[in-house]
Backbone atoms as SQL, in Angstrom:
CREATE TABLE atoms (id INTEGER PRIMARY KEY, chain TEXT, resi INTEGER, resn TEXT, atom TEXT, x REAL, y REAL, z REAL);
INSERT INTO atoms VALUES
  (1, 'A', 1, 'MET', 'N', 36.983, 104.074, 70.905),
  (2, 'A', 1, 'MET', 'CA', 36.699, 103.629, 72.365),
  (3, 'A', 1, 'MET', 'C', 36.636, 102.281, 72.495),
  (4, 'A', 2, 'ASP', 'N', 37.540, 101.582, 73.136),
  (5, 'A', 2, 'ASP', 'CA', 37.421, 100.037, 73.490),
  (6, 'A', 2, 'ASP', 'C', 36.847, 99.984, 74.720),
  (7, 'A', 3, 'SER', 'N', 35.719, 98.972, 74.654),
  (8, 'A', 3, 'SER', 'CA', 35.117, 98.834, 76.077),
  (9, 'A', 3, 'SER', 'C', 35.403, 97.385, 76.334),
  (10, 'A', 4, 'GLU', 'N', 35.706, 97.116, 77.733),
  (11, 'A', 4, 'GLU', 'CA', 35.743, 95.824, 78.180),
  (12, 'A', 4, 'GLU', 'C', 34.637, 95.274, 78.956),
  (13, 'A', 5, 'ILE', 'N', 34.250, 94.066, 78.556),
  (14, 'A', 5, 'ILE', 'CA', 33.159, 93.266, 79.166),
  (15, 'A', 5, 'ILE', 'C', 33.647, 92.644, 80.415),
  (16, 'A', 6, 'VAL', 'N', 33.095, 92.989, 81.464),
  (17, 'A', 6, 'VAL', 'CA', 33.334, 92.333, 82.871),
  (18, 'A', 6, 'VAL', 'C', 32.173, 91.662, 83.463),
  (19, 'A', 7, 'TYR', 'N', 32.360, 90.348, 83.696),
  (20, 'A', 7, 'TYR', 'CA', 31.330, 89.746, 84.310),
  (21, 'A', 7, 'TYR', 'C', 31.593, 89.586, 85.652),
  (22, 'A', 8, 'ALA', 'N', 30.471, 89.570, 86.419),
  (23, 'A', 8, 'ALA', 'CA', 30.492, 89.675, 87.886),
  (24, 'A', 8, 'ALA', 'C', 29.736, 88.579, 88.483),
  (25, 'A', 9, 'PHE', 'N', 30.590, 87.442, 89.093),
  (26, 'A', 9, 'PHE', 'CA', 29.971, 86.518, 89.621),
  (27, 'A', 9, 'PHE', 'C', 30.124, 86.392, 91.139),
  (28, 'A', 10, 'LYS', 'N', 29.143, 85.765, 91.833),
  (29, 'A', 10, 'LYS', 'CA', 29.201, 85.694, 93.180),
  (30, 'A', 10, 'LYS', 'C', 30.318, 84.812, 93.658),
  (31, 'A', 11, 'PRO', 'N', 31.091, 84.926, 94.684),
  (32, 'A', 11, 'PRO', 'CA', 32.210, 83.951, 94.954),
  (33, 'A', 11, 'PRO', 'C', 31.448, 82.763, 95.314),
  (34, 'A', 12, 'ILE', 'N', 32.146, 81.642, 94.893),
  (35, 'A', 12, 'ILE', 'CA', 31.663, 80.217, 95.132),
  (36, 'A', 12, 'ILE', 'C', 31.874, 79.871, 96.472),
  (37, 'A', 13, 'PRO', 'N', 31.098, 79.616, 97.300),
  (38, 'A', 13, 'PRO', 'CA', 31.265, 79.173, 98.825),
  (39, 'A', 13, 'PRO', 'C', 31.796, 77.835, 98.915),
  (40, 'A', 14, 'ASP', 'N', 32.544, 77.600, 100.155),
  (41, 'A', 14, 'ASP', 'CA', 33.206, 76.452, 100.471),
  (42, 'A', 14, 'ASP', 'C', 32.223, 75.378, 100.638),
  (43, 'A', 15, 'GLY', 'N', 32.480, 74.012, 100.174),
  (44, 'A', 15, 'GLY', 'CA', 31.646, 73.095, 100.326),
  (45, 'A', 15, 'GLY', 'C', 32.109, 72.029, 99.171),
  (46, 'A', 16, 'ASP', 'N', 31.236, 70.998, 99.019),
  (47, 'A', 16, 'ASP', 'CA', 31.328, 69.769, 98.070),
  (48, 'A', 16, 'ASP', 'C', 30.687, 70.128, 96.775),
  (49, 'A', 17, 'ARG', 'N', 31.401, 69.940, 95.758),
  (50, 'A', 17, 'ARG', 'CA', 30.882, 70.153, 94.487),
  (51, 'A', 17, 'ARG', 'C', 30.263, 69.063, 93.773),
  (52, 'A', 18, 'ARG', 'N', 28.807, 68.982, 93.632),
  (53, 'A', 18, 'ARG', 'CA', 28.317, 67.829, 93.068),
  (54, 'A', 18, 'ARG', 'C', 27.476, 68.095, 91.831),
  (55, 'A', 19, 'THR', 'N', 27.469, 67.145, 90.829),
  (56, 'A', 19, 'THR', 'CA', 26.689, 67.060, 89.731),
  (57, 'A', 19, 'THR', 'C', 25.347, 66.348, 90.000),
  (58, 'A', 20, 'MET', 'N', 24.326, 66.910, 89.680),
  (59, 'A', 20, 'MET', 'CA', 23.044, 66.470, 89.694),
  (60, 'A', 20, 'MET', 'C', 22.076, 66.766, 88.920),
  (61, 'A', 21, 'LYS', 'N', 20.842, 65.964, 88.708),
  (62, 'A', 21, 'LYS', 'CA', 19.777, 66.459, 87.918),
  (63, 'A', 21, 'LYS', 'C', 19.228, 67.840, 88.238),
  (64, 'A', 22, 'TYR', 'N', 18.851, 68.589, 87.169),
  (65, 'A', 22, 'TYR', 'CA', 18.719, 70.058, 87.493),
  (66, 'A', 22, 'TYR', 'C', 17.349, 69.949, 88.201),
  (67, 'A', 23, 'SER', 'N', 16.407, 69.005, 88.099),
  (68, 'A', 23, 'SER', 'CA', 15.112, 68.858, 88.882),
  (69, 'A', 23, 'SER', 'C', 15.456, 68.738, 90.443),
  (70, 'A', 24, 'GLN', 'N', 16.546, 67.817, 90.642),
  (71, 'A', 24, 'GLN', 'CA', 16.947, 67.619, 92.019),
  (72, 'A', 24, 'GLN', 'C', 17.190, 68.889, 92.549),
  (73, 'A', 25, 'TYR', 'N', 18.162, 69.645, 92.040),
  (74, 'A', 25, 'TYR', 'CA', 18.571, 70.926, 92.384),
  (75, 'A', 25, 'TYR', 'C', 17.588, 71.796, 92.930),
  (76, 'A', 26, 'LYS', 'N', 16.461, 71.968, 91.809),
  (77, 'A', 26, 'LYS', 'CA', 15.456, 73.002, 92.156),
  (78, 'A', 26, 'LYS', 'C', 14.558, 72.467, 93.288),
  (79, 'A', 27, 'LYS', 'N', 14.303, 71.241, 93.578),
  (80, 'A', 27, 'LYS', 'CA', 13.523, 70.525, 94.461),
  (81, 'A', 27, 'LYS', 'C', 14.129, 70.637, 95.873),
  (82, 'A', 28, 'HIS', 'N', 15.514, 70.172, 95.882),
  (83, 'A', 28, 'HIS', 'CA', 15.985, 69.826, 97.261),
  (84, 'A', 28, 'HIS', 'C', 17.270, 70.686, 97.604),
  (85, 'A', 29, 'TYR', 'N', 17.865, 71.442, 96.814),
  (86, 'A', 29, 'TYR', 'CA', 19.199, 72.236, 96.847),
  (87, 'A', 29, 'TYR', 'C', 19.086, 73.569, 96.483),
  (88, 'A', 30, 'ALA', 'N', 17.711, 74.127, 96.405),
  (89, 'A', 30, 'ALA', 'CA', 17.636, 75.577, 95.947),
  (90, 'A', 30, 'ALA', 'C', 18.378, 76.532, 96.775),
  (91, 'A', 31, 'ASP', 'N', 18.522, 76.046, 98.092),
  (92, 'A', 31, 'ASP', 'CA', 19.361, 77.133, 98.840),
  (93, 'A', 31, 'ASP', 'C', 20.843, 76.922, 98.496),
  (94, 'A', 32, 'CYS', 'N', 21.273, 76.083, 97.693),
  (95, 'A', 32, 'CYS', 'CA', 22.822, 75.960, 97.436),
  (96, 'A', 32, 'CYS', 'C', 23.098, 76.756, 96.308),
  (97, 'A', 33, 'THR', 'N', 24.340, 77.107, 96.053),
  (98, 'A', 33, 'THR', 'CA', 24.984, 77.826, 94.748),
  (99, 'A', 33, 'THR', 'C', 25.222, 76.924, 93.680),
  (100, 'A', 34, 'SER', 'N', 24.571, 77.223, 92.629),
  (101, 'A', 34, 'SER', 'CA', 25.233, 76.533, 91.225),
  (102, 'A', 34, 'SER', 'C', 26.402, 76.993, 90.698),
  (103, 'A', 35, 'VAL', 'N', 27.115, 76.224, 90.058),
  (104, 'A', 35, 'VAL', 'CA', 28.271, 76.581, 89.556),
  (105, 'A', 35, 'VAL', 'C', 28.091, 77.190, 88.275),
  (106, 'A', 36, 'PRO', 'N', 28.264, 78.411, 87.949),
  (107, 'A', 36, 'PRO', 'CA', 28.025, 79.359, 86.592),
  (108, 'A', 36, 'PRO', 'C', 28.588, 78.318, 85.399),
  (109, 'A', 37, 'GLY', 'N', 27.734, 78.169, 84.178),
  (110, 'A', 37, 'GLY', 'CA', 28.057, 77.633, 83.070),
  (111, 'A', 37, 'GLY', 'C', 28.397, 76.061, 83.144),
  (112, 'A', 38, 'THR', 'N', 27.728, 75.342, 84.190),
  (113, 'A', 38, 'THR', 'CA', 27.806, 73.932, 84.267),
  (114, 'A', 38, 'THR', 'C', 26.383, 73.185, 83.784),
  (115, 'A', 39, 'TYR', 'N', 25.589, 73.862, 83.500),
  (116, 'A', 39, 'TYR', 'CA', 24.255, 73.196, 83.079),
  (117, 'A', 39, 'TYR', 'C', 24.612, 72.391, 81.840),
  (118, 'A', 40, 'ASP', 'N', 24.272, 71.220, 81.967),
  (119, 'A', 40, 'ASP', 'CA', 24.473, 70.226, 80.523),
  (120, 'A', 40, 'ASP', 'C', 22.943, 70.037, 80.074),
  (121, 'A', 41, 'LYS', 'N', 22.741, 70.730, 78.800),
  (122, 'A', 41, 'LYS', 'CA', 21.322, 70.720, 78.103),
  (123, 'A', 41, 'LYS', 'C', 20.868, 69.296, 78.002),
  (124, 'A', 42, 'ASP', 'N', 21.838, 68.534, 77.424),
  (125, 'A', 42, 'ASP', 'CA', 21.487, 67.229, 76.878),
  (126, 'A', 42, 'ASP', 'C', 21.175, 66.067, 78.070),
  (127, 'A', 43, 'MET', 'N', 21.963, 66.170, 79.123),
  (128, 'A', 43, 'MET', 'CA', 21.911, 65.518, 80.210),
  (129, 'A', 43, 'MET', 'C', 20.821, 65.978, 81.322),
  (130, 'A', 44, 'LYS', 'N', 20.560, 67.259, 81.384),
  (131, 'A', 44, 'LYS', 'CA', 19.895, 67.952, 82.329),
  (132, 'A', 44, 'LYS', 'C', 20.516, 68.060, 83.617),
  (133, 'A', 45, 'THR', 'N', 21.779, 68.212, 83.712),
  (134, 'A', 45, 'THR', 'CA', 22.360, 68.287, 85.063),
  (135, 'A', 45, 'THR', 'C', 23.146, 69.567, 85.239),
  (136, 'A', 46, 'ILE', 'N', 23.524, 69.798, 86.542),
  (137, 'A', 46, 'ILE', 'CA', 24.071, 71.010, 86.829),
  (138, 'A', 46, 'ILE', 'C', 25.109, 70.793, 88.111),
  (139, 'A', 47, 'ASP', 'N', 26.166, 71.487, 88.136),
  (140, 'A', 47, 'ASP', 'CA', 27.117, 71.341, 89.247),
  (141, 'A', 47, 'ASP', 'C', 26.448, 72.208, 90.429),
  (142, 'A', 48, 'VAL', 'N', 26.561, 71.909, 91.597),
  (143, 'A', 48, 'VAL', 'CA', 26.027, 72.569, 92.661),
  (144, 'A', 48, 'VAL', 'C', 26.903, 72.579, 93.760),
  (145, 'A', 49, 'ILE', 'N', 27.260, 73.590, 94.639),
  (146, 'A', 49, 'ILE', 'CA', 28.160, 73.603, 95.730),
  (147, 'A', 49, 'ILE', 'C', 27.133, 73.394, 97.008),
  (148, 'A', 50, 'VAL', 'N', 27.450, 72.120, 97.538),
  (149, 'A', 50, 'VAL', 'CA', 26.674, 71.914, 98.837),
  (150, 'A', 50, 'VAL', 'C', 27.559, 72.117, 100.021),
  (151, 'A', 51, 'PRO', 'N', 27.189, 73.223, 100.819),
  (152, 'A', 51, 'PRO', 'CA', 28.020, 73.756, 101.764),
  (153, 'A', 51, 'PRO', 'C', 28.229, 72.506, 103.003),
  (154, 'A', 52, 'LYS', 'N', 29.407, 72.753, 103.496),
  (155, 'A', 52, 'LYS', 'CA', 29.795, 71.759, 104.646),
  (156, 'A', 52, 'LYS', 'C', 28.783, 71.830, 105.630),
  (157, 'A', 53, 'GLY', 'N', 28.449, 70.655, 106.256),
  (158, 'A', 53, 'GLY', 'CA', 27.410, 70.792, 107.312),
  (159, 'A', 53, 'GLY', 'C', 26.031, 70.682, 106.909),
  (160, 'A', 54, 'ARG', 'N', 25.730, 70.834, 105.711),
  (161, 'A', 54, 'ARG', 'CA', 24.342, 70.685, 105.146),
  (162, 'A', 54, 'ARG', 'C', 23.752, 69.341, 105.223),
  (163, 'A', 55, 'MET', 'N', 24.554, 68.327, 104.728),
  (164, 'A', 55, 'MET', 'CA', 24.234, 67.027, 104.765),
  (165, 'A', 55, 'MET', 'C', 24.556, 66.453, 106.071),
  (166, 'A', 56, 'LYS', 'N', 23.558, 66.075, 106.729),
  (167, 'A', 56, 'LYS', 'CA', 23.855, 65.531, 108.127),
  (168, 'A', 56, 'LYS', 'C', 24.045, 63.844, 108.096),
  (169, 'A', 57, 'PRO', 'N', 25.027, 63.508, 108.604),
  (170, 'A', 57, 'PRO', 'CA', 25.212, 61.875, 108.657),
  (171, 'A', 57, 'PRO', 'C', 23.933, 61.115, 109.094),
  (172, 'A', 58, 'SER', 'N', 23.694, 60.047, 108.442),
  (173, 'A', 58, 'SER', 'CA', 22.718, 59.214, 108.680),
  (174, 'A', 58, 'SER', 'C', 22.912, 58.536, 110.033),
  (175, 'A', 59, 'GLY', 'N', 21.983, 58.426, 111.085),
  (176, 'A', 59, 'GLY', 'CA', 22.488, 57.552, 112.077),
  (177, 'A', 59, 'GLY', 'C', 21.926, 56.208, 112.088),
  (178, 'A', 60, 'VAL', 'N', 21.240, 55.860, 110.963),
  (179, 'A', 60, 'VAL', 'CA', 20.799, 54.478, 110.723),
  (180, 'A', 60, 'VAL', 'C', 21.413, 53.831, 109.544),
  (181, 'A', 61, 'ARG', 'N', 22.480, 54.615, 108.895),
  (182, 'A', 61, 'ARG', 'CA', 22.902, 53.898, 107.728),
  (183, 'A', 61, 'ARG', 'C', 23.728, 52.728, 107.880),
  (184, 'A', 62, 'GLY', 'N', 23.411, 51.627, 107.271),
  (185, 'A', 62, 'GLY', 'CA', 23.886, 50.370, 107.566),
  (186, 'A', 62, 'GLY', 'C', 23.244, 49.481, 108.466),
  (187, 'A', 63, 'GLU', 'N', 22.132, 50.057, 109.157),
  (188, 'A', 63, 'GLU', 'CA', 21.377, 49.326, 110.146),
  (189, 'A', 63, 'GLU', 'C', 20.036, 48.574, 109.608),
  (190, 'A', 64, 'ARG', 'N', 19.939, 47.320, 109.975),
  (191, 'A', 64, 'ARG', 'CA', 18.501, 46.827, 109.485),
  (192, 'A', 64, 'ARG', 'C', 17.306, 47.097, 110.567),
  (193, 'A', 65, 'PHE', 'N', 16.379, 47.511, 109.872),
  (194, 'A', 65, 'PHE', 'CA', 15.024, 47.653, 110.399),
  (195, 'A', 65, 'PHE', 'C', 14.461, 46.259, 110.721),
  (196, 'A', 66, 'ARG', 'N', 13.752, 46.005, 111.827),
  (197, 'A', 66, 'ARG', 'CA', 13.060, 45.107, 112.002),
  (198, 'A', 66, 'ARG', 'C', 11.837, 45.409, 112.792),
  (199, 'A', 67, 'THR', 'N', 10.568, 44.504, 112.723),
  (200, 'A', 67, 'THR', 'CA', 9.515, 44.851, 113.323),
  (201, 'A', 67, 'THR', 'C', 9.405, 44.463, 114.767),
  (202, 'A', 68, 'ILE', 'N', 9.175, 45.441, 115.778),
  (203, 'A', 68, 'ILE', 'CA', 9.085, 45.139, 117.207),
  (204, 'A', 68, 'ILE', 'C', 7.643, 45.344, 117.732),
  (205, 'A', 69, 'TRP', 'N', 7.104, 44.385, 118.281),
  (206, 'A', 69, 'TRP', 'CA', 5.761, 44.284, 118.660),
  (207, 'A', 69, 'TRP', 'C', 5.744, 44.846, 120.071),
  (208, 'A', 70, 'LEU', 'N', 4.820, 45.742, 120.381),
  (209, 'A', 70, 'LEU', 'CA', 4.573, 46.187, 121.660),
  (210, 'A', 70, 'LEU', 'C', 3.047, 46.399, 121.802),
  (211, 'A', 71, 'MET', 'N', 2.630, 46.268, 123.207),
  (212, 'A', 71, 'MET', 'CA', 1.292, 46.499, 123.611),
  (213, 'A', 71, 'MET', 'C', 1.126, 48.051, 123.772),
  (214, 'A', 72, 'VAL', 'N', 0.153, 48.415, 122.936),
  (215, 'A', 72, 'VAL', 'CA', -0.186, 49.915, 123.065),
  (216, 'A', 72, 'VAL', 'C', -1.627, 50.092, 122.978),
  (217, 'A', 73, 'GLY', 'N', -2.222, 51.308, 123.398),
  (218, 'A', 73, 'GLY', 'CA', -3.567, 51.668, 123.501),
  (219, 'A', 73, 'GLY', 'C', -3.796, 53.096, 123.720),
  (220, 'A', 74, 'ASP', 'N', -4.944, 53.578, 123.703),
  (221, 'A', 74, 'ASP', 'CA', -5.418, 54.852, 124.180),
  (222, 'A', 74, 'ASP', 'C', -5.953, 54.722, 125.582),
  (223, 'A', 75, 'SER', 'N', -6.371, 53.624, 125.956),
  (224, 'A', 75, 'SER', 'CA', -6.716, 53.439, 127.284),
  (225, 'A', 75, 'SER', 'C', -6.095, 52.265, 127.988),
  (226, 'A', 76, 'GLN', 'N', -5.982, 51.886, 129.339),
  (227, 'A', 76, 'GLN', 'CA', -5.354, 50.784, 129.741),
  (228, 'A', 76, 'GLN', 'C', -6.176, 49.571, 129.490),
  (229, 'A', 77, 'ASP', 'N', -7.608, 49.876, 129.407),
  (230, 'A', 77, 'ASP', 'CA', -8.488, 48.684, 129.413),
  (231, 'A', 77, 'ASP', 'C', -8.512, 48.140, 127.824),
  (232, 'A', 78, 'GLU', 'N', -8.142, 48.733, 126.921),
  (233, 'A', 78, 'GLU', 'CA', -8.170, 48.513, 125.431),
  (234, 'A', 78, 'GLU', 'C', -6.826, 48.512, 124.804),
  (235, 'A', 79, 'MET', 'N', -5.938, 47.554, 125.194),
  (236, 'A', 79, 'MET', 'CA', -4.637, 47.640, 124.794),
  (237, 'A', 79, 'MET', 'C', -4.551, 46.422, 123.695),
  (238, 'A', 80, 'PHE', 'N', -3.744, 46.750, 122.672),
  (239, 'A', 80, 'PHE', 'CA', -3.621, 45.701, 121.567),
  (240, 'A', 80, 'PHE', 'C', -2.135, 45.807, 121.224),
  (241, 'A', 81, 'GLU', 'N', -1.760, 44.699, 120.433),
  (242, 'A', 81, 'GLU', 'CA', -0.440, 44.540, 119.986),
  (243, 'A', 81, 'GLU', 'C', -0.244, 45.148, 118.634),
  (244, 'A', 82, 'GLN', 'N', 0.805, 45.905, 118.462),
  (245, 'A', 82, 'GLN', 'CA', 0.960, 46.852, 117.258),
  (246, 'A', 82, 'GLN', 'C', 2.337, 46.735, 117.093),
  (247, 'A', 83, 'GLY', 'N', 2.900, 46.476, 115.774),
  (248, 'A', 83, 'GLY', 'CA', 4.215, 46.320, 115.268),
  (249, 'A', 83, 'GLY', 'C', 4.735, 47.580, 114.907),
  (250, 'A', 84, 'PHE', 'N', 6.027, 47.939, 115.136),
  (251, 'A', 84, 'PHE', 'CA', 6.788, 49.187, 114.928),
  (252, 'A', 84, 'PHE', 'C', 8.003, 48.815, 114.050),
  (253, 'A', 85, 'LYS', 'N', 8.310, 49.467, 112.799),
  (254, 'A', 85, 'LYS', 'CA', 9.469, 49.108, 112.317),
  (255, 'A', 85, 'LYS', 'C', 10.509, 50.217, 112.921),
  (256, 'A', 86, 'ALA', 'N', 11.575, 49.562, 113.312),
  (257, 'A', 86, 'ALA', 'CA', 12.576, 50.512, 114.056),
  (258, 'A', 86, 'ALA', 'C', 13.971, 49.412, 114.212),
  (259, 'A', 87, 'ILE', 'N', 15.005, 50.142, 114.238),
  (260, 'A', 87, 'ILE', 'CA', 16.505, 49.588, 114.508),
  (261, 'A', 87, 'ILE', 'C', 16.592, 48.881, 115.797),
  (262, 'A', 88, 'CYS', 'N', 15.895, 49.455, 116.754),
  (263, 'A', 88, 'CYS', 'CA', 16.114, 48.857, 118.019),
  (264, 'A', 88, 'CYS', 'C', 14.672, 49.116, 118.908),
  (265, 'A', 89, 'TYR', 'N', 14.817, 48.450, 120.150),
  (266, 'A', 89, 'TYR', 'CA', 13.502, 48.364, 121.035),
  (267, 'A', 89, 'TYR', 'C', 13.359, 49.862, 121.546),
  (268, 'A', 90, 'GLU', 'N', 14.413, 50.651, 121.715),
  (269, 'A', 90, 'GLU', 'CA', 14.136, 52.079, 122.277),
  (270, 'A', 90, 'GLU', 'C', 13.494, 52.979, 121.297),
  (271, 'A', 91, 'ASN', 'N', 13.960, 52.671, 120.013),
  (272, 'A', 91, 'ASN', 'CA', 13.188, 53.551, 119.079),
  (273, 'A', 91, 'ASN', 'C', 11.841, 53.227, 118.745),
  (274, 'A', 92, 'ALA', 'N', 11.593, 51.889, 118.852),
  (275, 'A', 92, 'ALA', 'CA', 10.230, 51.362, 118.767),
  (276, 'A', 92, 'ALA', 'C', 9.306, 51.968, 119.868),
  (277, 'A', 93, 'VAL', 'N', 9.684, 52.187, 121.000),
  (278, 'A', 93, 'VAL', 'CA', 9.065, 52.742, 122.155),
  (279, 'A', 93, 'VAL', 'C', 8.785, 54.291, 121.861),
  (280, 'A', 94, 'LYS', 'N', 9.837, 54.968, 121.545),
  (281, 'A', 94, 'LYS', 'CA', 9.582, 56.297, 120.984),
  (282, 'A', 94, 'LYS', 'C', 8.454, 56.584, 120.178),
  (283, 'A', 95, 'ARG', 'N', 8.460, 55.715, 119.106),
  (284, 'A', 95, 'ARG', 'CA', 7.548, 55.797, 118.073),
  (285, 'A', 95, 'ARG', 'C', 6.235, 55.548, 118.524),
  (286, 'A', 96, 'ALA', 'N', 6.120, 54.532, 119.345),
  (287, 'A', 96, 'ALA', 'CA', 4.721, 54.241, 120.056),
  (288, 'A', 96, 'ALA', 'C', 4.425, 55.224, 120.756),
  (289, 'A', 97, 'LYS', 'N', 4.945, 55.816, 121.868),
  (290, 'A', 97, 'LYS', 'CA', 4.792, 57.068, 122.635),
  (291, 'A', 97, 'LYS', 'C', 4.210, 58.266, 121.857),
  (292, 'A', 98, 'LYS', 'N', 4.573, 58.402, 120.575),
  (293, 'A', 98, 'LYS', 'CA', 4.015, 59.424, 119.883),
  (294, 'A', 98, 'LYS', 'C', 2.640, 59.270, 119.349),
  (295, 'A', 99, 'LEU', 'N', 2.242, 57.963, 119.100),
  (296, 'A', 99, 'LEU', 'CA', 1.170, 57.650, 118.593),
  (297, 'A', 99, 'LEU', 'C', -0.174, 57.197, 119.686),
  (298, 'A', 100, 'TYR', 'N', 0.303, 56.624, 120.733),
  (299, 'A', 100, 'TYR', 'CA', -0.547, 56.144, 121.799),
  (300, 'A', 100, 'TYR', 'C', -0.278, 56.648, 123.094),
  (301, 'A', 101, 'ARG', 'N', -1.398, 56.661, 124.032),
  (302, 'A', 101, 'ARG', 'CA', -1.366, 57.213, 125.358),
  (303, 'A', 101, 'ARG', 'C', -0.763, 56.175, 126.164),
  (304, 'A', 102, 'PHE', 'N', -0.880, 54.932, 125.968),
  (305, 'A', 102, 'PHE', 'CA', -0.348, 53.944, 126.931),
  (306, 'A', 102, 'PHE', 'C', 0.609, 52.979, 126.092),
  (307, 'A', 103, 'VAL', 'N', 1.751, 52.571, 126.492),
  (308, 'A', 103, 'VAL', 'CA', 2.625, 51.727, 125.952),
  (309, 'A', 103, 'VAL', 'C', 3.285, 50.938, 127.121),
  (310, 'A', 104, 'GLU', 'N', 3.095, 49.723, 126.980),
  (311, 'A', 104, 'GLU', 'CA', 3.809, 48.751, 127.998),
  (312, 'A', 104, 'GLU', 'C', 5.136, 48.469, 127.413),
  (313, 'A', 105, 'THR', 'N', 6.043, 48.738, 128.364),
  (314, 'A', 105, 'THR', 'CA', 7.470, 48.636, 128.151),
  (315, 'A', 105, 'THR', 'C', 7.977, 47.490, 128.808),
  (316, 'A', 106, 'ALA', 'N', 9.065, 46.839, 128.495),
  (317, 'A', 106, 'ALA', 'CA', 9.771, 45.735, 129.411),
  (318, 'A', 106, 'ALA', 'C', 10.405, 46.405, 130.412),
  (319, 'A', 107, 'PRO', 'N', 10.314, 45.655, 131.664),
  (320, 'A', 107, 'PRO', 'CA', 11.038, 46.185, 132.921),
  (321, 'A', 107, 'PRO', 'C', 12.681, 46.225, 132.713);
């Protein structure tokens, strides 16, 4: 009686195939599908399918951060100058408002 060995694999989802360190896969991409048989024992890498839409485009890629100084404080009587790293004035104000009750903004 001849028996045939059949392997069942999950279908590989649509996305970008990326080779990465196995530790990076386990830490940051565990929700993604690895490609069976692609683990390289010597290099400790594996191929992973990253679904379309999982990687969000960076809104600040290529932009330079700078320090923007604002007057902030928890009360209007005790305001002080604080520097915030941001790419623009509006982002610095947003960050300041998350940390302090009062933020002086330019008119």
